[in-house]
PDB file as gemmi writes it, atoms N, CA and C in Angstrom:
CRYST1    1.000    1.000    1.000  90.00  90.00  90.00 P 1                      
ATOM      1  N   MET A   1      82.917 111.295 122.872  1.00  0.00           N  
ATOM      2  CA  MET A   1      83.457 110.370 121.711  1.00  0.00           C  
ATOM      3  C   MET A   1      83.393 111.202 120.302  1.00  0.00           C  
ATOM      4  N   ARG A   2      84.268 110.314 119.478  1.00  0.00           N  
ATOM      5  CA  ARG A   2      84.242 110.615 117.472  1.00  0.00           C  
ATOM      6  C   ARG A   2      84.209 109.098 117.892  1.00  0.00           C  
ATOM      7  N   ILE A   3      83.715 108.866 116.643  1.00  0.00           N  
ATOM      8  CA  ILE A   3      84.508 107.931 115.629  1.00  0.00           C  
ATOM      9  C   ILE A   3      85.669 107.518 114.623  1.00  0.00           C  
ATOM     10  N   HIS A   4      86.324 107.057 114.384  1.00  0.00           N  
ATOM     11  CA  HIS A   4      87.302 106.916 113.614  1.00  0.00           C  
ATOM     12  C   HIS A   4      87.100 106.021 112.473  1.00  0.00           C  
ATOM     13  N   GLU A   5      87.188 105.448 111.491  1.00  0.00           N  
ATOM     14  CA  GLU A   5      87.336 104.721 110.451  1.00  0.00           C  
ATOM     15  C   GLU A   5      88.353 104.535 110.017  1.00  0.00           C  
ATOM     16  N   LEU A   6      88.953 103.047 110.255  1.00  0.00           N  
ATOM     17  CA  LEU A   6      90.435 103.079 110.343  1.00  0.00           C  
ATOM     18  C   LEU A   6      90.542 101.927 108.782  1.00  0.00           C  
ATOM     19  N   LYS A   7      91.376 102.168 108.407  1.00  0.00           N  
ATOM     20  CA  LYS A   7      91.354 100.628 107.297  1.00  0.00           C  
ATOM     21  C   LYS A   7      92.205  99.699 107.962  1.00  0.00           C  
ATOM     22  N   THR A   8      91.992  98.128 107.836  1.00  0.00           N  
ATOM     23  CA  THR A   8      93.220  97.531 109.002  1.00  0.00           C  
ATOM     24  C   THR A   8      93.310  96.026 107.524  1.00  0.00           C  
ATOM     25  N   ILE A   9      94.325  96.360 107.675  1.00  0.00           N  
ATOM     26  CA  ILE A   9      94.701  95.117 106.891  1.00  0.00           C  
ATOM     27  C   ILE A   9      94.649  93.949 107.314  1.00  0.00           C  
ATOM     28  N   GLN A  10      95.140  93.094 106.349  1.00  0.00           N  
ATOM     29  CA  GLN A  10      95.298  91.029 107.065  1.00  0.00           C  
ATOM     30  C   GLN A  10      95.967  91.321 107.136  1.00  0.00           C  
ATOM     31  N   PRO A  11      96.978  90.122 107.959  1.00  0.00           N  
ATOM     32  CA  PRO A  11      95.570  89.070 108.673  1.00  0.00           C  
ATOM     33  C   PRO A  11      95.015  89.516 109.724  1.00  0.00           C  
ATOM     34  N   PHE A  12      95.522  90.744 109.961  1.00  0.00           N  
ATOM     35  CA  PHE A  12      94.995  91.429 111.268  1.00  0.00           C  
ATOM     36  C   PHE A  12      93.651  91.818 111.346  1.00  0.00           C  
ATOM     37  N   PHE A  13      92.981  91.988 110.656  1.00  0.00           N  
ATOM     38  CA  PHE A  13      90.942  92.073 110.416  1.00  0.00           C  
ATOM     39  C   PHE A  13      90.699  91.128 110.816  1.00  0.00           C  
ATOM     40  N   ASP A  14      91.532  89.931 110.157  1.00  0.00           N  
ATOM     41  CA  ASP A  14      90.550  88.663 110.578  1.00  0.00           C  
ATOM     42  C   ASP A  14      90.775  88.331 111.564  1.00  0.00           C  
ATOM     43  N   LEU A  15      92.312  88.694 112.097  1.00  0.00           N  
ATOM     44  CA  LEU A  15      92.325  88.127 113.795  1.00  0.00           C  
ATOM     45  C   LEU A  15      90.988  88.696 115.320  1.00  0.00           C  
ATOM     46  N   VAL A  16      90.707  90.045 114.806  1.00  0.00           N  
ATOM     47  CA  VAL A  16      89.759  90.684 115.232  1.00  0.00           C  
ATOM     48  C   VAL A  16      88.334  90.155 114.712  1.00  0.00           C  
ATOM     49  N   TRP A  17      88.039  90.012 113.956  1.00  0.00           N  
ATOM     50  CA  TRP A  17      87.123  89.141 113.263  1.00  0.00           C  
ATOM     51  C   TRP A  17      86.723  87.757 114.050  1.00  0.00           C  
ATOM     52  N   ALA A  18      88.399  86.912 114.744  1.00  0.00           N  
ATOM     53  CA  ALA A  18      87.722  86.502 114.925  1.00  0.00           C  
ATOM     54  C   ALA A  18      87.719  85.853 116.607  1.00  0.00           C  
ATOM     55  N   GLY A  19      87.824  87.268 116.959  1.00  0.00           N  
ATOM     56  CA  GLY A  19      87.982  87.619 118.733  1.00  0.00           C  
ATOM     57  C   GLY A  19      89.334  87.277 118.826  1.00  0.00           C  
ATOM     58  N   MET A  20      90.411  87.048 118.458  1.00  0.00           N  
ATOM     59  CA  MET A  20      91.436  86.613 118.821  1.00  0.00           C  
ATOM     60  C   MET A  20      92.148  88.272 119.498  1.00  0.00           C  
ATOM     61  N   LYS A  21      92.300  88.959 118.239  1.00  0.00           N  
ATOM     62  CA  LYS A  21      92.699  90.770 118.830  1.00  0.00           C  
ATOM     63  C   LYS A  21      91.875  91.560 119.458  1.00  0.00           C  
ATOM     64  N   LYS A  22      92.057  92.090 120.219  1.00  0.00           N  
ATOM     65  CA  LYS A  22      91.216  92.859 121.194  1.00  0.00           C  
ATOM     66  C   LYS A  22      91.979  94.166 120.909  1.00  0.00           C  
ATOM     67  N   PHE A  23      93.183  94.790 120.478  1.00  0.00           N  
ATOM     68  CA  PHE A  23      93.671  95.580 119.895  1.00  0.00           C  
ATOM     69  C   PHE A  23      93.924  96.651 118.822  1.00  0.00           C  
ATOM     70  N   GLU A  24      94.242  97.947 118.857  1.00  0.00           N  
ATOM     71  CA  GLU A  24      95.043  98.699 117.809  1.00  0.00           C  
ATOM     72  C   GLU A  24      96.398  99.356 118.347  1.00  0.00           C  
ATOM     73  N   VAL A  25      97.197  99.099 117.313  1.00  0.00           N  
ATOM     74  CA  VAL A  25      98.392 100.134 117.083  1.00  0.00           C  
ATOM     75  C   VAL A  25      98.283 100.857 116.625  1.00  0.00           C  
ATOM     76  N   ARG A  26      98.172 102.342 116.680  1.00  0.00           N  
ATOM     77  CA  ARG A  26      98.172 103.253 115.666  1.00  0.00           C  
ATOM     78  C   ARG A  26      98.880 104.748 115.888  1.00  0.00           C  
ATOM     79  N   TYR A  27      99.324 105.077 114.880  1.00  0.00           N  
ATOM     80  CA  TYR A  27      99.926 106.629 115.416  1.00  0.00           C  
ATOM     81  C   TYR A  27      98.895 107.837 115.479  1.00  0.00           C  
ATOM     82  N   ASN A  28      99.394 108.292 116.990  1.00  0.00           N  
ATOM     83  CA  ASN A  28      98.024 109.230 117.510  1.00  0.00           C  
ATOM     84  C   ASN A  28      97.788 110.595 116.845  1.00  0.00           C  
ATOM     85  N   ASP A  29      97.803 110.490 115.398  1.00  0.00           N  
ATOM     86  CA  ASP A  29      97.357 111.510 114.826  1.00  0.00           C  
ATOM     87  C   ASP A  29      95.804 111.895 115.134  1.00  0.00           C  
ATOM     88  N   ARG A  30      95.411 111.092 115.342  1.00  0.00           N  
ATOM     89  CA  ARG A  30      94.192 112.165 115.583  1.00  0.00           C  
ATOM     90  C   ARG A  30      93.042 111.654 116.537  1.00  0.00           C  
ATOM     91  N   ASP A  31      94.234 112.165 118.120  1.00  0.00           N  
ATOM     92  CA  ASP A  31      94.058 112.118 119.500  1.00  0.00           C  
ATOM     93  C   ASP A  31      93.315 111.678 120.176  1.00  0.00           C  
ATOM     94  N   TYR A  32      93.291 109.729 119.841  1.00  0.00           N  
ATOM     95  CA  TYR A  32      92.170 108.621 120.515  1.00  0.00           C  
ATOM     96  C   TYR A  32      92.231 108.949 121.674  1.00  0.00           C  
ATOM     97  N   LYS A  33      91.285 108.244 122.192  1.00  0.00           N  
ATOM     98  CA  LYS A  33      90.568 108.439 123.603  1.00  0.00           C  
ATOM     99  C   LYS A  33      89.787 107.375 124.019  1.00  0.00           C  
ATOM    100  N   VAL A  34      89.453 107.346 125.363  1.00  0.00           N  
ATOM    101  CA  VAL A  34      88.808 105.916 125.599  1.00  0.00           C  
ATOM    102  C   VAL A  34      87.168 106.467 125.575  1.00  0.00           C  
ATOM    103  N   GLY A  35      86.914 105.479 125.038  1.00  0.00           N  
ATOM    104  CA  GLY A  35      85.465 105.812 124.848  1.00  0.00           C  
ATOM    105  C   GLY A  35      85.126 105.705 123.349  1.00  0.00           C  
ATOM    106  N   ASP A  36      86.006 106.414 122.570  1.00  0.00           N  
ATOM    107  CA  ASP A  36      85.895 106.692 120.785  1.00  0.00           C  
ATOM    108  C   ASP A  36      85.484 105.278 120.404  1.00  0.00           C  
ATOM    109  N   LEU A  37      85.059 105.707 119.161  1.00  0.00           N  
ATOM    110  CA  LEU A  37      84.326 104.162 118.769  1.00  0.00           C  
ATOM    111  C   LEU A  37      85.673 104.425 117.321  1.00  0.00           C  
ATOM    112  N   LEU A  38      85.621 103.166 116.743  1.00  0.00           N  
ATOM    113  CA  LEU A  38      86.535 102.854 115.827  1.00  0.00           C  
ATOM    114  C   LEU A  38      86.203 101.799 115.026  1.00  0.00           C  
ATOM    115  N   LEU A  39      85.603 102.506 113.550  1.00  0.00           N  
ATOM    116  CA  LEU A  39      84.622 101.009 112.401  1.00  0.00           C  
ATOM    117  C   LEU A  39      86.354 100.947 111.718  1.00  0.00           C  
ATOM    118  N   LEU A  40      86.227  99.650 112.220  1.00  0.00           N  
ATOM    119  CA  LEU A  40      87.393  99.038 111.569  1.00  0.00           C  
ATOM    120  C   LEU A  40      87.331  98.222 109.867  1.00  0.00           C  
ATOM    121  N   LYS A  41      87.900  98.663 108.867  1.00  0.00           N  
ATOM    122  CA  LYS A  41      87.697  98.695 107.292  1.00  0.00           C  
ATOM    123  C   LYS A  41      88.196  97.550 106.686  1.00  0.00           C  
ATOM    124  N   GLU A  42      87.624  96.476 106.986  1.00  0.00           N  
ATOM    125  CA  GLU A  42      88.996  95.214 105.897  1.00  0.00           C  
ATOM    126  C   GLU A  42      89.532  96.234 104.969  1.00  0.00           C  
ATOM    127  N   PHE A  43      90.438  95.681 104.434  1.00  0.00           N  
ATOM    128  CA  PHE A  43      91.564  96.205 103.846  1.00  0.00           C  
ATOM    129  C   PHE A  43      92.148  95.218 103.080  1.00  0.00           C  
ATOM    130  N   ASP A  44      92.049  95.299 101.601  1.00  0.00           N  
ATOM    131  CA  ASP A  44      93.224  94.187 101.006  1.00  0.00           C  
ATOM    132  C   ASP A  44      94.336  95.117 100.238  1.00  0.00           C  
ATOM    133  N   GLU A  45      95.488  95.156 100.857  1.00  0.00           N  
ATOM    134  CA  GLU A  45      96.503  95.508 100.691  1.00  0.00           C  
ATOM    135  C   GLU A  45      96.964  95.289  98.796  1.00  0.00           C  
ATOM    136  N   SER A  46      96.861  94.220  98.469  1.00  0.00           N  
ATOM    137  CA  SER A  46      97.450  93.618  97.187  1.00  0.00           C  
ATOM    138  C   SER A  46      96.628  93.914  96.581  1.00  0.00           C  
ATOM    139  N   LEU A  47      95.358  94.340  96.437  1.00  0.00           N  
ATOM    140  CA  LEU A  47      94.108  95.377  95.748  1.00  0.00           C  
ATOM    141  C   LEU A  47      93.921  96.079  95.621  1.00  0.00           C  
ATOM    142  N   GLN A  48      94.553  96.732  96.881  1.00  0.00           N  
ATOM    143  CA  GLN A  48      94.465  98.173  97.535  1.00  0.00           C  
ATOM    144  C   GLN A  48      92.573  98.782  96.818  1.00  0.00           C  
ATOM    145  N   GLN A  49      92.112  98.011  97.548  1.00  0.00           N  
ATOM    146  CA  GLN A  49      90.533  97.948  98.017  1.00  0.00           C  
ATOM    147  C   GLN A  49      90.028  97.455  99.420  1.00  0.00           C  
ATOM    148  N   TYR A  50      88.664  97.882  99.654  1.00  0.00           N  
ATOM    149  CA  TYR A  50      87.852  97.581 100.879  1.00  0.00           C  
ATOM    150  C   TYR A  50      87.572  96.937 100.448  1.00  0.00           C  
ATOM    151  N   GLY A  51      87.273  95.620 101.814  1.00  0.00           N  
ATOM    152  CA  GLY A  51      86.359  94.173 101.514  1.00  0.00           C  
ATOM    153  C   GLY A  51      85.321  94.541 102.056  1.00  0.00           C  
ATOM    154  N   LYS A  52      84.704  93.300 102.449  1.00  0.00           N  
ATOM    155  CA  LYS A  52      83.030  93.584 102.310  1.00  0.00           C  
ATOM    156  C   LYS A  52      82.636  93.504 103.804  1.00  0.00           C  
ATOM    157  N   HIS A  53      83.703  93.578 104.781  1.00  0.00           N  
ATOM    158  CA  HIS A  53      83.391  93.250 106.299  1.00  0.00           C  
ATOM    159  C   HIS A  53      83.687  94.306 106.847  1.00  0.00           C  
ATOM    160  N   GLU A  54      82.816  95.035 108.276  1.00  0.00           N  
ATOM    161  CA  GLU A  54      83.378  96.421 108.563  1.00  0.00           C  
ATOM    162  C   GLU A  54      83.382  95.537 110.499  1.00  0.00           C  
ATOM    163  N   ILE A  55      83.766  96.108 111.151  1.00  0.00           N  
ATOM    164  CA  ILE A  55      83.727  96.050 112.817  1.00  0.00           C  
ATOM    165  C   ILE A  55      83.727  96.947 113.708  1.00  0.00           C  
ATOM    166  N   LEU A  56      82.548  97.203 114.192  1.00  0.00           N  
ATOM    167  CA  LEU A  56      82.649  98.595 115.250  1.00  0.00           C  
ATOM    168  C   LEU A  56      83.091  98.596 116.889  1.00  0.00           C  
ATOM    169  N   VAL A  57      84.169  98.836 117.239  1.00  0.00           N  
ATOM    170  CA  VAL A  57      84.790  98.724 118.567  1.00  0.00           C  
ATOM    171  C   VAL A  57      84.551 100.337 119.173  1.00  0.00           C  
ATOM    172  N   GLU A  58      84.519  99.548 120.584  1.00  0.00           N  
ATOM    173  CA  GLU A  58      84.551 100.829 121.807  1.00  0.00           C  
ATOM    174  C   GLU A  58      86.087 101.132 122.293  1.00  0.00           C  
ATOM    175  N   VAL A  59      87.053 101.638 122.344  1.00  0.00           N  
ATOM    176  CA  VAL A  59      88.343 102.005 123.113  1.00  0.00           C  
ATOM    177  C   VAL A  59      87.395 101.796 124.530  1.00  0.00           C  
ATOM    178  N   THR A  60      88.446 100.639 125.246  1.00  0.00           N  
ATOM    179  CA  THR A  60      88.305 100.647 126.597  1.00  0.00           C  
ATOM    180  C   THR A  60      89.761 101.530 127.532  1.00  0.00           C  
ATOM    181  N   PHE A  61      91.161 100.670 127.231  1.00  0.00           N  
ATOM    182  CA  PHE A  61      91.532 101.841 127.406  1.00  0.00           C  
ATOM    183  C   PHE A  61      93.330 101.895 126.181  1.00  0.00           C  
ATOM    184  N   LEU A  62      93.308 103.182 126.751  1.00  0.00           N  
ATOM    185  CA  LEU A  62      94.506 103.365 126.052  1.00  0.00           C  
ATOM    186  C   LEU A  62      96.024 103.769 126.681  1.00  0.00           C  
ATOM    187  N   LEU A  63      97.082 102.923 125.559  1.00  0.00           N  
ATOM    188  CA  LEU A  63      98.165 103.435 126.957  1.00  0.00           C  
ATOM    189  C   LEU A  63      99.106 103.876 125.664  1.00  0.00           C  
ATOM    190  N   ASN A  64      99.834 105.430 126.082  1.00  0.00           N  
ATOM    191  CA  ASN A  64     100.664 106.000 125.351  1.00  0.00           C  
ATOM    192  C   ASN A  64     101.666 106.507 125.841  1.00  0.00           C  
ATOM    193  N   ASP A  65     102.323 105.450 126.851  1.00  0.00           N  
ATOM    194  CA  ASP A  65     103.161 106.347 128.144  1.00  0.00           C  
ATOM    195  C   ASP A  65     104.812 105.460 127.130  1.00  0.00           C  
ATOM    196  N   ILE A  66     105.654 106.562 126.597  1.00  0.00           N  
ATOM    197  CA  ILE A  66     106.494 106.423 125.838  1.00  0.00           C  
ATOM    198  C   ILE A  66     107.727 105.326 126.370  1.00  0.00           C  
ATOM    199  N   ARG A  67     107.708 104.750 127.351  1.00  0.00           N  
ATOM    200  CA  ARG A  67     108.239 103.718 127.668  1.00  0.00           C  
ATOM    201  C   ARG A  67     107.820 102.326 127.274  1.00  0.00           C  
ATOM    202  N   TYR A  68     106.992 102.584 127.058  1.00  0.00           N  
ATOM    203  CA  TYR A  68     106.055 101.564 126.196  1.00  0.00           C  
ATOM    204  C   TYR A  68     105.847 101.372 124.688  1.00  0.00           C  
ATOM    205  N   CYS A  69     105.541 102.107 124.340  1.00  0.00           N  
ATOM    206  CA  CYS A  69     105.614 102.824 123.348  1.00  0.00           C  
ATOM    207  C   CYS A  69     106.235 103.808 122.105  1.00  0.00           C  
ATOM    208  N   LYS A  70     106.352 103.584 120.896  1.00  0.00           N  
ATOM    209  CA  LYS A  70     107.021 104.280 120.141  1.00  0.00           C  
ATOM    210  C   LYS A  70     106.122 105.393 120.287  1.00  0.00           C  
ATOM    211  N   GLU A  71     107.220 106.405 120.468  1.00  0.00           N  
ATOM    212  CA  GLU A  71     106.498 108.184 119.872  1.00  0.00           C  
ATOM    213  C   GLU A  71     106.164 108.628 119.324  1.00  0.00           C  
ATOM    214  N   GLY A  72     104.773 108.871 120.018  1.00  0.00           N  
ATOM    215  CA  GLY A  72     103.720 109.043 118.407  1.00  0.00           C  
ATOM    216  C   GLY A  72     102.617 107.972 118.699  1.00  0.00           C  
ATOM    217  N   PHE A  73     102.793 106.908 119.115  1.00  0.00           N  
ATOM    218  CA  PHE A  73     101.918 105.427 118.553  1.00  0.00           C  
ATOM    219  C   PHE A  73     101.122 105.580 120.194  1.00  0.00           C  
ATOM    220  N   VAL A  74      99.883 104.658 119.754  1.00  0.00           N  
ATOM    221  CA  VAL A  74      99.031 104.199 121.462  1.00  0.00           C  
ATOM    222  C   VAL A  74      98.804 103.324 121.146  1.00  0.00           C  
ATOM    223  N   ILE A  75      98.330 102.292 121.876  1.00  0.00           N  
ATOM    224  CA  ILE A  75      97.658 101.198 121.970  1.00  0.00           C  
ATOM    225  C   ILE A  75      96.454 101.558 122.519  1.00  0.00           C  
ATOM    226  N   MET A  76      95.380 100.483 121.554  1.00  0.00           N  
ATOM    227  CA  MET A  76      94.512 100.988 122.230  1.00  0.00           C  
ATOM    228  C   MET A  76      93.263  99.605 122.335  1.00  0.00           C  
ATOM    229  N   GLN A  77      93.144  99.107 123.800  1.00  0.00           N  
ATOM    230  CA  GLN A  77      92.322  98.218 124.237  1.00  0.00           C  
ATOM    231  C   GLN A  77      90.677  97.859 123.309  1.00  0.00           C  
ATOM    232  N   PHE A  78      89.833  97.808 123.225  1.00  0.00           N  
ATOM    233  CA  PHE A  78      88.775  97.681 122.464  1.00  0.00           C  
ATOM    234  C   PHE A  78      87.589  96.766 122.970  1.00  0.00           C  
ATOM    235  N   LYS A  79      86.132  96.501 122.917  1.00  0.00           N  
ATOM    236  CA  LYS A  79      85.442  95.512 122.762  1.00  0.00           C  
ATOM    237  C   LYS A  79      84.581  95.544 121.718  1.00  0.00           C  
ATOM    238  N   GLU A  80      84.342  94.864 121.087  1.00  0.00           N  
ATOM    239  CA  GLU A  80      83.499  94.550 119.584  1.00  0.00           C  
ATOM    240  C   GLU A  80      82.261  95.205 120.841  1.00  0.00           C  
ATOM    241  N   LEU A  81      81.813  96.142 119.114  1.00  0.00           N  
ATOM    242  CA  LEU A  81      80.369  96.331 119.498  1.00  0.00           C  
ATOM    243  C   LEU A  81      79.221  95.761 118.053  1.00  0.00           C  
ATOM    244  N   LYS A  82      79.590  95.890 117.107  1.00  0.00           N  
ATOM    245  CA  LYS A  82      78.725  95.529 116.192  1.00  0.00           C  
ATOM    246  C   LYS A  82      80.019  95.106 114.921  1.00  0.00           C  
ATOM    247  N   ARG A  83      79.359  94.060 114.061  1.00  0.00           N  
ATOM    248  CA  ARG A  83      79.760  93.750 112.849  1.00  0.00           C  
ATOM    249  C   ARG A  83      79.137  93.373 111.731  1.00  0.00           C  
ATOM    250  N   SER A  84      79.572  93.692 110.815  1.00  0.00           N  
ATOM    251  CA  SER A  84      78.767  93.745 109.208  1.00  0.00           C  
ATOM    252  C   SER A  84      79.486  93.116 108.282  1.00  0.00           C  
TER     253      SER A  84                                                      
END                                                                             
């Protein structure tokens, strides 16, 4: 298990915060695995700075089948563990 700190832009961060979005689509440059933790950090693209909120989630399912994902990308389903 590894912890990955990930910049998460709006409106996607707010959707995770509200419990409406429970997945991430990411380029798999970090060799993501089920059981990994993602520290999703709120990021404001217009200001180019981090916000005040973070959400820690655990990857519960990972899809990397090229029939469904763009080559090199994964879809990670997650469950929330902690928010701050």
